[in-house]
C-alpha positions as CSV (number, residue, x, y, z in Angstrom):
1,M,0.2,-0.2,0.1
2,I,2.8,2.6,0.7
3,A,4.2,1.3,-2.5
4,L,7.7,2.4,-1.7
5,G,9.8,0.2,-4.2
6,L,10.0,0.6,-7.4
7,L,12.4,-2.6,-7.9
8,S,12.8,-6.5,-10.0
9,A,12.4,-9.5,-8.2
10,A,16.4,-10.3,-7.1
11,L,18.4,-12.6,-8.4
12,L,20.7,-15.1,-6.9
13,M,23.9,-16.8,-8.2
14,S,25.7,-19.0,-6.6
15,L,29.5,-19.2,-6.8
16,G,30.2,-22.1,-5.0
17,S,32.6,-21.6,-2.2
18,T,30.7,-21.6,1.4
19,V,31.6,-19.5,4.8
20,A,30.5,-20.6,8.0
21,T,29.2,-18.6,11.2
22,A,28.8,-20.5,14.3
23,E,26.6,-23.4,12.9
24,T,25.9,-21.4,10.1
25,V,26.7,-21.9,6.5
26,F,26.6,-19.8,4.0
27,E,27.3,-19.9,0.3
28,E,29.2,-17.0,-1.8
29,C,26.4,-15.6,-4.3
30,R,25.4,-11.9,-5.7
31,L,21.9,-10.1,-5.2
32,Q,20.8,-8.1,-8.0
33,A,17.4,-5.9,-8.1
34,G,16.7,-6.5,-11.4
35,P,18.1,-7.3,-15.2
36,G,20.7,-4.8,-16.4
37,H,21.2,-3.8,-13.0
38,T,24.7,-4.1,-11.0
39,T,25.0,-7.1,-8.6
40,V,26.2,-7.1,-5.4
41,G,28.8,-9.9,-3.9
42,A,27.4,-11.7,-0.6
43,H,27.2,-15.1,1.5
44,C,24.1,-16.3,1.1
45,T,21.9,-19.1,3.7
46,L,18.8,-20.4,4.5
47,I,17.4,-20.1,8.5
48,A,14.6,-21.8,9.5
49,V,11.7,-20.5,11.9
50,P,8.6,-21.8,13.0
51,V,5.6,-20.6,11.0
52,D,3.6,-20.0,14.3
53,H,5.9,-18.6,16.8
54,A,3.3,-20.0,19.6
55,D,4.1,-23.5,18.4
56,P,7.7,-23.6,18.1
57,E,7.8,-27.3,17.2
58,G,5.6,-27.1,14.5
59,E,6.0,-26.5,10.7
60,R,9.1,-24.4,9.8
61,L,9.5,-21.9,7.1
62,E,13.0,-20.5,5.4
63,L,14.2,-17.4,5.5
64,F,16.5,-16.2,2.9
65,V,19.7,-14.2,5.0
66,A,22.4,-12.4,3.5
67,R,25.3,-11.2,4.5
68,V,27.1,-8.2,2.6
69,P,31.1,-8.3,4.6
70,A,32.7,-5.6,5.7
71,L,35.4,-3.8,3.6
72,T,37.4,-4.2,6.5
73,P,39.2,-7.8,8.1
74,N,38.5,-7.0,11.7
75,P,34.4,-5.6,11.2
76,R,32.9,-4.3,14.4
77,P,30.6,-6.9,15.8
78,D,27.7,-5.4,15.9
79,P,26.2,-5.1,12.1
80,F,23.8,-3.5,10.0
81,T,20.3,-4.7,9.0
82,V,18.7,-2.9,6.2
83,I,14.7,-3.8,6.2
84,A,12.5,-2.8,3.4
85,G,8.9,-1.3,2.9
86,G,6.0,-2.1,0.7
87,P,4.9,-3.6,2.7
88,G,5.6,-7.1,0.7
89,Q,9.3,-6.1,-1.0
90,A,12.0,-8.2,-0.2
91,S,14.8,-6.3,1.7
92,S,17.3,-7.9,-0.4
93,E,16.2,-6.3,-3.8
94,F,16.0,-3.1,-2.3
95,F,19.9,-3.4,-0.4
96,A,20.9,-4.3,-3.8
97,A,19.2,-1.2,-5.5
98,L,20.9,1.0,-2.9
99,A,24.1,-0.6,-1.8
100,G,26.1,2.4,-2.7
101,A,23.7,4.6,0.3
102,F,25.2,2.4,2.5
103,G,28.9,1.8,1.6
104,R,30.3,4.1,4.2
105,I,28.6,1.7,6.7
106,Q,29.8,-1.5,5.1
107,R,33.8,0.1,6.0
108,E,33.5,-0.9,9.7
109,R,30.2,-3.3,9.4
110,D,28.9,-6.3,8.0
111,I,25.1,-6.0,6.6
112,V,23.2,-8.6,7.2
113,V,20.1,-8.9,5.1
114,I,16.8,-10.6,5.5
115,D,14.1,-11.0,3.4
116,Q,11.0,-10.8,5.6
117,R,8.6,-13.6,5.5
118,G,6.2,-13.5,2.6
119,T,8.4,-11.5,0.4
120,G,11.5,-12.4,-1.8
121,R,13.0,-15.7,-1.1
122,S,11.2,-16.4,1.9
123,R,8.4,-18.4,1.3
124,R,6.9,-15.1,-1.1
125,L,3.5,-14.9,-0.6
126,D,1.8,-14.0,-4.0
127,C,-0.9,-13.5,-6.1
128,E,-2.7,-11.3,-9.1
129,L,-4.3,-9.2,-6.8
130,P,-3.1,-5.2,-7.5
131,E,-0.4,-4.1,-5.0
132,D,-2.6,-0.5,-5.3
133,P,-7.0,-1.4,-5.0
134,A,-6.9,1.8,-6.8
135,V,-6.0,0.7,-10.0
136,L,-8.6,-1.8,-10.0
137,E,-12.0,-1.4,-11.4
138,L,-14.0,-4.8,-10.7
139,A,-17.8,-5.3,-9.7
140,D,-17.4,-6.4,-5.9
141,E,-18.4,-10.3,-6.9
142,S,-15.2,-10.2,-9.3
143,L,-13.0,-8.7,-6.6
144,L,-14.3,-11.0,-3.6
145,Q,-13.7,-13.8,-6.2
146,R,-10.0,-12.9,-7.1
147,V,-9.4,-12.3,-3.0
148,A,-10.5,-15.7,-3.0
149,D,-8.5,-17.4,-5.3
150,C,-6.0,-15.7,-4.0
151,L,-6.6,-16.8,-0.4
152,A,-6.0,-20.5,-2.0
153,S,-3.0,-20.2,-4.1
154,L,-0.8,-18.8,-0.9
155,P,1.6,-20.9,0.1
156,A,1.4,-21.1,3.9
157,D,-1.8,-19.7,6.1
158,P,-1.0,-15.8,5.5
159,R,-2.2,-15.0,9.1
160,H,1.7,-15.8,11.0
161,F,2.8,-13.2,8.1
162,T,2.7,-9.9,10.0
163,T,4.6,-7.5,11.7
164,S,4.7,-9.2,15.1
165,A,5.9,-12.6,13.3
166,A,8.8,-10.7,11.8
167,V,10.4,-9.3,14.8
168,R,10.4,-12.9,16.3
169,D,12.2,-13.9,13.3
170,L,14.7,-10.9,13.0
171,D,15.5,-11.9,16.3
172,I,16.2,-15.5,16.0
173,V,18.3,-14.8,12.7
174,R,20.5,-12.3,15.7
175,E,20.8,-15.2,17.6
176,R,21.5,-18.2,15.3
177,L,24.2,-15.8,13.9
178,D,25.9,-15.4,17.6
179,L,25.1,-11.5,16.7
180,P,25.1,-9.0,20.2
181,A,23.4,-6.8,18.5
182,L,22.1,-5.1,15.8
183,N,22.0,-1.8,14.2
184,V,18.8,-1.2,12.8
185,Y,17.6,0.5,9.1
186,G,13.9,0.5,8.1
187,V,12.6,2.5,5.3
188,S,8.8,3.4,4.9
189,Y,6.7,0.0,6.3
190,G,9.7,-0.8,7.2
191,T,10.3,1.7,10.2
192,R,7.4,-0.3,11.7
193,V,9.1,-3.4,12.0
194,A,12.2,-1.5,12.9
195,Q,10.6,0.1,15.6
196,H,8.5,-2.8,17.0
197,Y,12.0,-4.6,17.0
198,A,13.7,-2.2,19.0
199,R,10.3,-1.6,21.4
200,R,10.6,-5.6,21.9
201,F,14.4,-6.2,21.8
202,P,15.8,-3.1,23.1
203,E,19.1,-4.4,24.4
204,R,19.9,-5.7,20.9
205,T,18.8,-2.8,19.3
206,R,22.3,-0.4,19.0
207,T,21.2,2.5,16.8
208,L,18.0,2.8,14.9
209,I,17.9,4.4,11.4
210,L,13.9,5.5,10.6
211,D,13.4,6.5,6.9
212,A,10.2,7.8,5.9
213,V,9.1,7.0,9.2
214,V,5.3,5.4,9.9
215,P,4.2,6.5,13.3
216,A,3.4,2.6,15.2
217,D,0.1,4.5,16.5
218,V,-1.1,5.7,12.8
219,P,-3.2,3.2,10.9
220,L,-2.2,3.7,7.0
221,G,-5.6,4.3,4.7
222,P,-7.0,7.2,5.6
223,D,-4.7,9.5,5.1
224,I,-3.1,8.2,1.5
225,A,-5.6,10.5,-0.6
226,P,-5.1,13.6,1.4
227,L,-1.1,13.3,1.3
228,A,-1.1,12.6,-2.2
229,Q,-3.3,15.5,-2.9
230,R,-1.3,18.0,-0.8
231,S,2.2,16.7,-2.9
232,L,0.4,17.3,-6.3
233,E,-0.5,21.2,-4.8
234,A,3.4,21.4,-3.5
235,M,4.1,20.7,-7.2
236,F,1.5,22.9,-8.9
237,A,2.9,25.6,-7.0
238,R,6.4,25.4,-7.4
239,C,6.2,25.0,-11.2
240,A,4.0,28.4,-10.6
241,T,7.1,30.0,-9.0
242,T,9.4,28.8,-11.2
243,P,9.4,31.1,-14.4
244,A,10.5,28.8,-16.9
245,C,7.8,26.2,-16.3
246,A,5.4,28.7,-15.1
247,E,5.7,29.7,-19.0
248,R,5.8,26.4,-20.7
249,F,2.8,25.2,-18.3
250,P,0.5,27.6,-17.0
251,A,-2.6,26.0,-16.6
252,L,-1.7,22.6,-15.3
253,E,-4.2,22.3,-12.6
254,R,-7.1,23.1,-15.3
255,Q,-5.4,20.6,-17.8
256,L,-5.2,17.5,-15.3
257,A,-9.2,18.3,-14.2
258,E,-10.0,18.5,-17.9
259,L,-7.5,15.2,-18.5
260,L,-9.4,12.9,-15.5
261,R,-12.8,14.0,-16.8
262,S,-12.5,13.1,-20.2
263,L,-10.8,9.9,-19.0
264,E,-13.6,9.1,-16.8
265,Q,-16.4,9.5,-19.6
266,S,-14.3,7.9,-21.9
267,P,-10.9,6.1,-21.3
268,A,-8.4,6.7,-24.7
269,T,-7.3,3.6,-26.7
270,L,-3.9,3.8,-28.1
271,V,-1.5,1.2,-30.2
272,L,2.3,1.9,-28.7
273,A,5.3,0.2,-29.6
274,D,6.5,-3.0,-27.3
275,P,10.2,-2.1,-26.4
276,L,10.3,-5.8,-25.9
277,R,9.0,-7.7,-28.6
278,G,9.1,-4.8,-31.2
279,Q,5.1,-5.3,-32.1
280,A,2.0,-2.8,-32.1
281,V,0.3,-3.4,-29.1
282,E,-3.1,-1.9,-28.0
283,R,-3.7,-0.2,-24.1
284,T,-6.0,1.6,-22.8
285,L,-5.6,4.8,-20.6
286,T,-8.3,5.1,-18.0
287,A,-8.9,8.0,-15.0
288,M,-7.4,5.4,-12.6
289,D,-4.6,4.6,-14.0
290,V,-3.4,8.3,-14.2
291,R,-4.6,9.2,-10.6
292,A,-1.9,5.7,-9.2
293,T,0.7,6.7,-12.0
294,L,0.7,10.2,-10.7
295,R,0.9,9.1,-7.0
296,L,3.8,6.7,-7.2
297,M,5.5,9.6,-9.6
298,S,5.2,11.9,-6.8
299,Y,7.6,9.7,-4.4
300,A,10.7,10.9,-5.9
301,P,11.8,14.5,-6.9
302,E,13.5,12.8,-10.2
303,T,10.1,12.0,-11.6
304,V,8.2,14.7,-9.9
305,A,10.1,16.6,-12.6
306,L,8.2,14.7,-15.1
307,L,4.9,16.0,-14.1
308,P,4.3,19.1,-15.9
309,L,5.4,17.9,-19.5
310,L,3.1,14.5,-19.1
311,I,0.2,16.5,-18.0
312,S,0.6,19.3,-20.5
313,Q,1.6,16.4,-23.4
314,A,-1.6,14.2,-22.3
315,A,-4.1,17.4,-21.6
316,E,-3.3,18.3,-25.4
317,G,-3.7,15.0,-27.2
318,H,-0.2,13.2,-26.8
319,L,-1.3,10.4,-24.3
320,T,1.5,8.0,-25.3
321,P,4.1,9.4,-22.9
322,L,2.2,9.1,-20.2
323,R,0.6,5.8,-21.0
324,A,3.9,4.4,-21.5
325,Q,4.5,5.7,-17.5
326,V,1.7,3.6,-16.3
327,D,3.0,0.7,-18.1
328,M,6.4,1.5,-16.5
329,V,5.7,2.6,-12.7
330,L,2.8,-0.1,-12.2
331,G,4.4,-2.6,-13.8
332,Q,7.6,-2.5,-11.4
333,L,5.3,-1.9,-8.6
334,D,3.3,-5.3,-9.5
335,E,7.2,-6.9,-9.8
336,S,8.7,-5.6,-6.3
337,L,5.9,-6.0,-4.0
338,A,4.4,-9.6,-2.6
339,M,0.5,-8.8,-2.4
340,G,-0.4,-11.9,-0.1
341,M,2.0,-10.6,2.7
342,H,0.8,-7.0,1.7
343,N,-2.5,-7.7,2.5
344,A,-1.7,-9.5,5.5
345,V,0.0,-6.9,7.0
346,V,-3.1,-4.4,6.6
347,C,-5.9,-6.4,6.9
348,T,-4.5,-7.2,10.4
349,E,-2.5,-4.0,11.7
350,D,-4.4,-1.2,9.8
351,L,-7.7,-1.5,8.0
352,P,-9.3,-2.7,11.6
353,R,-8.6,0.6,13.3
354,V,-10.3,2.4,10.6
355,T,-13.9,3.6,10.1
356,V,-14.8,3.6,6.9
357,D,-17.8,5.6,6.5
358,E,-19.8,8.6,5.1
359,A,-17.6,10.7,7.6
360,L,-14.4,9.7,6.3
361,L,-14.9,9.0,2.3
362,A,-16.3,12.0,2.1
363,P,-13.1,14.7,2.2
364,L,-11.3,12.0,-0.1
365,R,-13.6,13.0,-3.0
366,E,-12.1,16.1,-2.9
367,T,-8.7,14.6,-3.7
368,Y,-7.7,13.4,-7.1
369,L,-7.1,10.1,-5.7
370,G,-11.1,10.2,-4.3
371,D,-12.3,7.6,-2.1
372,E,-12.0,4.6,-4.2
373,Q,-8.4,3.5,-3.0
374,L,-9.8,3.1,0.5
375,R,-13.0,1.7,-0.2
376,M,-11.4,-1.1,-2.5
377,L,-8.5,-2.0,0.5
378,A,-11.8,-2.2,3.1
379,R,-13.5,-4.4,0.9
380,I,-11.1,-6.6,0.7
381,C,-9.9,-6.8,4.8
382,D,-13.5,-7.8,5.1
383,H,-13.0,-11.0,3.3
384,W,-9.1,-11.2,4.6
385,P,-7.9,-13.4,7.8
386,A,-6.4,-10.8,10.3
387,G,-3.0,-12.5,11.9
388,L,-0.9,-12.3,14.9
389,L,-0.8,-8.8,16.2
390,D,1.1,-8.0,19.5
391,D,-0.7,-6.0,22.4
392,D,1.9,-3.0,22.3
393,L,2.8,-3.0,17.7
394,H,0.1,0.9,18.1
395,Q,1.8,2.3,21.0
396,P,4.8,5.0,20.2
397,L,8.3,3.5,20.3
398,A,9.9,5.2,23.6
399,G,13.4,5.1,25.2
400,D,16.8,6.1,24.3
401,V,17.9,3.8,21.6
402,P,20.1,6.2,19.6
403,T,17.7,7.5,16.8
404,L,18.0,8.9,13.6
405,I,14.9,10.1,11.8
406,L,14.7,11.0,8.0
407,S,12.0,12.7,6.7
408,G,11.5,13.9,2.8
409,E,10.0,17.4,2.7
410,L,7.4,16.9,-0.2
411,D,6.7,13.0,0.7
412,P,3.1,12.0,-0.7
413,I,2.9,9.2,2.4
414,T,4.7,9.5,5.3
415,P,5.5,13.4,5.8
416,P,7.7,15.6,8.0
417,E,5.3,15.4,10.9
418,Y,4.9,11.7,11.4
419,G,9.0,12.0,12.0
420,D,7.8,14.9,14.4
421,R,5.3,12.3,16.0
422,V,7.8,9.3,16.4
423,Q,10.6,12.2,17.7
424,A,8.6,13.2,20.3
425,A,8.2,9.9,22.4
426,L,12.5,9.2,22.2
427,T,14.8,10.7,24.3
428,R,17.8,10.4,22.0
429,A,16.2,11.1,18.3
430,L,17.8,13.3,15.5
431,H,15.0,14.9,13.0
432,L,16.3,15.5,9.9
433,V,14.2,16.9,6.9
434,G,15.5,16.9,3.1
435,P,14.2,20.4,1.3
436,G,12.7,19.3,-1.6
437,Q,12.5,15.8,-1.4
438,G,10.4,12.5,-1.5
439,H,9.8,9.2,-0.1
440,G,13.1,7.7,1.2
441,L,16.0,9.6,1.7
442,A,19.0,7.1,2.4
443,A,20.6,7.8,-1.2
444,R,19.9,11.3,-1.1
445,G,23.3,14.2,-0.6
446,C,25.3,13.7,1.9
447,I,22.9,11.6,3.5
448,P,25.1,8.4,3.5
449,R,27.4,9.9,5.6
450,L,25.6,11.2,8.0
451,M,24.1,7.6,8.5
452,A,27.8,6.3,8.6
453,R,28.9,8.8,11.2
454,F,25.6,8.3,13.4
455,V,26.1,4.5,13.0
456,S,29.7,4.7,14.0
457,D,29.1,7.0,17.3
458,A,25.8,6.2,18.6
459,A,25.5,10.0,19.1
460,P,22.6,11.6,17.2
461,E,23.2,14.8,19.1
462,S,26.9,15.5,17.9
463,L,26.1,15.1,14.3
464,D,27.4,18.0,11.9
465,T,24.0,18.5,9.6
466,D,24.1,21.7,7.9
467,C,24.8,19.5,4.5
468,V,20.9,18.6,4.6
469,A,19.8,22.5,3.8
470,D,21.7,21.3,0.1
471,L,19.5,19.1,-0.8
472,A,17.1,20.5,-3.6
473,P,14.3,19.3,-5.8
474,A,15.1,18.2,-9.5
475,P,14.3,21.1,-11.6
476,F,11.6,20.6,-14.4
477,F,11.6,19.0,-17.4
478,L,10.4,21.4,-20.2
479,D,10.4,19.1,-23.3
480,F,11.4,15.5,-23.0
481,T,15.2,16.4,-23.8
482,G,15.5,18.0,-20.3
483,P,15.4,20.9,-18.0
484,A,15.9,24.4,-19.4
485,P,20.0,24.8,-19.1
């Protein structure tokens, strides 16, 4: 639902050699975020954990674990671990895509990456439900049949694939690898896992980095449409105050409203060249396609920079560039998220706390996303089994674990006020807001250097953060050759 990662499936290519850690044997392998991406060397293994932690002697599932060795021959004893978002994204895929952001940390520490149960190579729970219900237009009967088919096709009981189970898994892996403590990085939904791990195992959490943080006490769902609207309006406002953009695109808001209204009345049919097969293919462009794609392109400054041009071109009848973005954005999202795991989390941890009634839905209809996404998600969750839920999962994380909170000023799903909310309950937390940035700061500007210093010293109060002010949004594209020089 958060739809953080636009990544492809990870590939693991064994090279044959082995490394032993305590009683766990690792095989050398490589991680990859998708075809065409560079690979990352690692040592990989499978560690068995109970499917049901209440029945430790019962059925087992194997967690995929990768250990990326430190660049020093004498690494620090407490490694760094990365927890991806989604819910439903594999941490190994996320790490492979952003490995460079953690390179400075790797100088001193091993990096341990675990595919959370239900994702990647840890018994992925996948089915043909949409990762974002707002992109699916189905009658109730058809949707409910899809839900039933999905549940029937899953390789395990989804009730055991929640955050509460994942934190138990993480500590089992820590113990199995004989690690005294972890330095934990979580992004987006992964910040929920990271916070709950620190809550349950504070003595095992040396440092905590929460990137695009989800407060433990905030249910995901009701804020999606209003926050997406705010992000879009910020883009409109920045274009209007940027002379070159304002001159090139003087009527963006009106053009988008007219485009959506036209597609609501009559979806467009286009013939596009398929870049993979070299053949002409027919594609339909609906208003729902446009809404979902605008939302996901609002996550990163680079794709926000394209929005005025795409909207203007589509409003003038040139729909092909926008339709191509729909294919790319939604296609990548479909590959990266395990929908069964996504629903197992959201339908246990979020929607049960939301009353989907007219009082909630009416304001959403004033946004460009409308209320369809939340209504669709509620309908799915009405027929999805609720799973394991710790009583304290939704309590704000408190205590003195050294914590670095990262927020993007223009994040369309986890805004800076979420970071403020989490910081308020912690005694040793620093909150950094990246100007003009979106969802996830790990790879931006000086942030990799600040993360490495923070993990090394575990002292958020001593960080020199002046460089964060140098972050800025990407300049708008005025045509498809790029921004003005």
